[in-house]
C-alpha positions in Angstrom: -37.7 -7.4 35.9 -35.7 -5.4 38.1 -34.6 -2.0 37.3 -31.2 -2.9 37.5 -31.7 -5.7 35.1 -33.7 -3.2 32.9 -31.1 -1.0 32.9 -28.4 -3.7 31.9 -30.5 -4.9 29.3 -30.7 -1.7 27.5 -27.0 -1.1 27.9 -26.0 -4.2 26.5 -26.5 -3.5 22.6 -24.9 -0.3 23.4 -21.6 -1.5 25.0 -21.6 -4.3 22.2 -21.8 -1.4 19.3 -19.3 0.4 21.0 -17.0 -2.6 21.4 -17.4 -3.3 17.4 -16.6 0.1 16.5 -13.1 -0.3 18.9 -12.4 -3.5 17.2 -12.8 -2.0 14.0 -11.2 1.2 14.3 -8.4 -1.2 15.5 -8.4 -3.3 12.3 -8.0 -0.6 10.2 -5.4 0.8 12.0 -3.9 -2.9 11.4 -4.6 -2.8 7.7 -3.0 0.9 7.5 0.2 -0.5 9.2 0.1 -3.6 6.9 0.3 -1.6 3.8 3.3 0.3 5.3 1.9 2.7 7.7 4.0 5.8 7.1 5.6 4.6 3.8 1.9 4.4 2.3 0.5 7.5 3.4 3.9 9.3 2.0 2.6 7.7 -1.5 1.7 11.2 -3.3 1.8 9.6 -7.1 1.4 5.8 -8.3 2.3 4.5 -12.0 0.9 0.9 -12.6 1.8 -0.4 -15.7 0.6 -3.7 -17.3 -2.1 -5.5 -19.0 -5.7 -4.4 -19.0 -8.8 -6.7 -19.6 -12.5 -5.4 -20.1 -15.5 -7.5 -20.3 -18.8 -7.6 -21.3 -21.3 -10.2 -19.9 -18.4 -12.6 -18.5 -16.8 -12.6 -22.3 -13.5 -10.9 -22.7 -14.5 -7.6 -25.1 -10.8 -5.7 -24.8 -7.3 -5.9 -24.2 -4.4 -3.5 -24.1 -1.5 -2.4 -22.9 -2.3 0.5 -20.0 -1.0 3.0 -17.7 -2.8 4.2 -14.2 -1.1 7.6 -13.5 -2.8 8.7 -9.8 -2.0 11.6 -7.8 -3.4 12.1 -4.5 -4.2 16.0 -3.4 -4.2 17.6 0.3 -6.4 15.8 2.9 -9.8 16.4 1.5 -13.2 17.9 3.2 -15.8 15.2 3.7 -17.3 14.1 0.8 -14.8 15.4 -1.6 -12.5 13.9 -3.9 -8.8 14.4 -3.6 -7.1 12.5 -6.6 -6.6 12.6 -10.2 -6.3 9.8 -12.0 -5.3 9.2 -15.8 -5.5 5.9 -17.7 -3.3 5.8 -20.8 -3.8 3.2 -23.1 -1.7 2.2 -26.1 1.1 -0.5 -26.6 4.2 1.8 -27.6 2.9 5.3 -27.2 -0.6 6.6 -25.6 -3.3 6.2 -28.5 -6.0 7.6 -26.2 -6.5 8.5 -22.3 -9.3 8.7 -20.1 -8.5 11.7 -17.3 -10.4 12.0 -14.1 -10.3 15.4 -12.7 -12.1 16.2 -9.3 -15.0 17.4 -11.0 -15.1 15.8 -14.6 -13.9 13.1 -16.5 -12.7 13.1 -20.3 -11.5 10.9 -23.1 -8.3 12.6 -24.4 -7.0 11.7 -27.9 -5.0 13.9 -30.5 -8.5 14.7 -31.9 -9.1 16.9 -28.4 -11.0 16.3 -25.3 -14.4 14.5 -25.1 -16.6 15.0 -22.1 -17.7 11.4 -20.4 -21.4 11.3 -19.7 -22.1 12.6 -16.3 -23.3 8.8 -14.9 -19.6 7.9 -15.7 -18.1 10.6 -13.7 -20.3 10.0 -10.9 -19.6 5.9 -10.5 -15.7 6.7 -10.5 -16.3 9.4 -7.9 -18.6 7.0 -5.7 -16.3 3.9 -6.6 -13.2 6.2 -5.3 -15.0 7.7 -2.2 -15.4 3.9 -1.0 -12.2 2.4 -2.2 -10.7 1.2 0.8 -6.8 2.2 -0.4 -8.3 6.1 -0.6 -10.0 5.6 2.6 -6.6 4.6 4.5 -5.2 7.4 2.3 -7.4 10.3 2.8 -10.5 9.9 4.6 -9.4 7.8 7.8 -9.4 10.7 9.9 -12.9 12.2 8.4 -15.7 13.4 10.9 -18.5 10.9 10.8 -16.7 8.0 9.4 -17.7 5.0 11.4 -15.7 1.5 11.3 -17.5 -1.2 12.9 -16.1 -5.4 12.7 -19.0 -7.1 10.9 -17.5 -10.6 11.9 -14.9 -13.2 11.4 -15.6 -15.6 8.2 -13.7 -17.3 5.4 -13.5 -16.2 2.1 -12.4 -18.3 -0.6 -10.7 -20.8 2.1 -8.8 -17.6 3.4 -9.7 -16.4 6.9 -11.0 -13.2 7.5 -11.8 -10.1 9.2 -15.1 -8.4 8.1 -15.6 -4.4 8.3 -18.4 -2.1 7.7 -17.3 1.5 6.8 -19.7 4.1 6.8 -19.2 7.9 6.0 -21.4 10.6 7.2 -23.5 10.5 3.9 -24.1 6.9 4.7 -22.1 5.4 1.9 -21.3 2.2 3.3 -18.5 -0.5 2.4 -17.6 -4.0 3.0 -14.3 -4.5 3.3 -12.5 -8.2 3.9 -9.0 -8.1 5.6 -6.8 -11.4 5.5 -7.2 -12.3 9.7 -3.0 -12.8 9.6 -1.5 -10.1 7.4 -4.7 -7.9 7.6 -4.3 -6.8 3.8 -7.5 -5.8 2.4 -8.7 -8.8 -0.1 -12.1 -7.7 -0.9 -14.3 -4.7 -0.9 -18.0 -4.7 -1.6 -20.6 -1.8 -2.0 -24.2 -1.2 -3.8 -25.1 2.0 -5.7 -28.1 3.0 -7.3 -28.1 4.8 -10.9 -30.2 7.6 -12.3 -32.8 5.4 -12.6 -32.5 4.2 -8.9 -31.5 0.7 -9.9 -29.4 -1.3 -7.2 -26.1 -2.4 -8.4 -23.4 -4.2 -6.7 -19.8 -3.6 -6.9 -16.8 -6.1 -5.8 -13.4 -5.6 -5.9 -10.8 -8.3 -5.4 -7.1 -7.5 -4.2 -4.0 -10.0 -4.9 -0.6 -10.4 -5.5 0.6 -7.7 -2.9 4.0 -6.3 -3.4 6.8 -3.8 -2.1 6.6 -0.9 -4.5 9.1 1.6 -2.6 10.0 1.9 1.1 7.8 -0.3 2.6 4.7 0.5 1.0 2.3 -2.4 -0.5 0.1 -2.6 -3.1 -1.6 -5.1 -5.0 -0.4 -6.0 -8.7 -3.8 -7.7 -9.6 -7.2 -6.1 -9.3 -10.3 -7.2 -10.4 -13.7 -5.9 -10.4 -17.5 -7.1 -10.9 -20.6 -5.7 -11.3 -23.7 -7.5 -10.4 -21.7 -10.9 -10.4 -20.3 -10.4 -13.9 -16.2 -9.5 -14.3 -16.0 -5.9 -15.8 -12.2 -5.2 -15.3 -9.0 -6.5 -14.7 -5.5 -5.3 -14.5 -2.4 -7.2 -14.2 0.4 -4.8 -13.5 4.0 -5.4 -14.7 5.6 -2.5 -12.6 4.5 -0.1 -10.2 6.3 2.8 -9.0 5.5 5.6 -6.4 6.6 9.1 -5.9 7.9 9.7 -9.3 6.7 13.3 -9.4 4.6 13.2 -12.0 4.2 16.7 -14.1 0.9 18.0 -13.0 0.1 18.7 -16.6 -0.1 14.8 -17.2 -3.6 15.5 -15.3 -5.0 18.7 -17.0 -6.2 19.0 -20.4 -3.8 21.1 -22.4 -5.6 24.7 -23.3 -4.7 24.5 -27.0 -6.6 21.0 -27.2 -9.7 21.1 -28.9 -12.9 20.3 -26.6 -15.1 18.1 -28.2 -19.0 17.6 -27.7 -20.1 15.2 -25.4 -21.7 12.0 -26.8 
């Protein structure tokens, strides 16, 4: 092997990696454009209303009417969460809610606010940080974020481009974009619980609609854990930029604080 051949053989993997990252960044930009570009980035809050199903071992364990309120904060520092969420349950009025703040989570009812177990909050935080829509809305310019084009493939008879997105803390999520529309169809990541057991988390996105000004959002979202369906929402109405009251995402100061279970 000549010196020139040796140098080329060492340079080839680096060039291939650089090419995968160039294609990956372009595909991520295409996904943002498909979701509405500036209209998607201008989505400061969102309200999803519809039917929410919960499952246990693939069997339906709960059905309720729900509203999921989301409010984005300013672009965060790496690894920080800049979003608040309130999941409100009840057909005609709120019977209880789950409130996710930046550092904690609570179950809220007329009896008071009960802190959720730390592992619930940690799972929510990890899921939010690796959510493709949150990445596009809040983390796309984050230092240390690496986007690589993994391969071209087929997902349930649909042609897809597959991306690996990794942050500076080595959080990895694999995202499947429709090859033509560039809309996210699926994402997969793995996490470890407090006992270091490895869990597979899959989200599937479908039935995209314009929710205002060209911003697109999936009205059907399914989440599975370790191969079993855990959550599904069928939205009947999605609105954005309703200027939601910040108090909706805060615990009332006079609400009794209950002990965690």
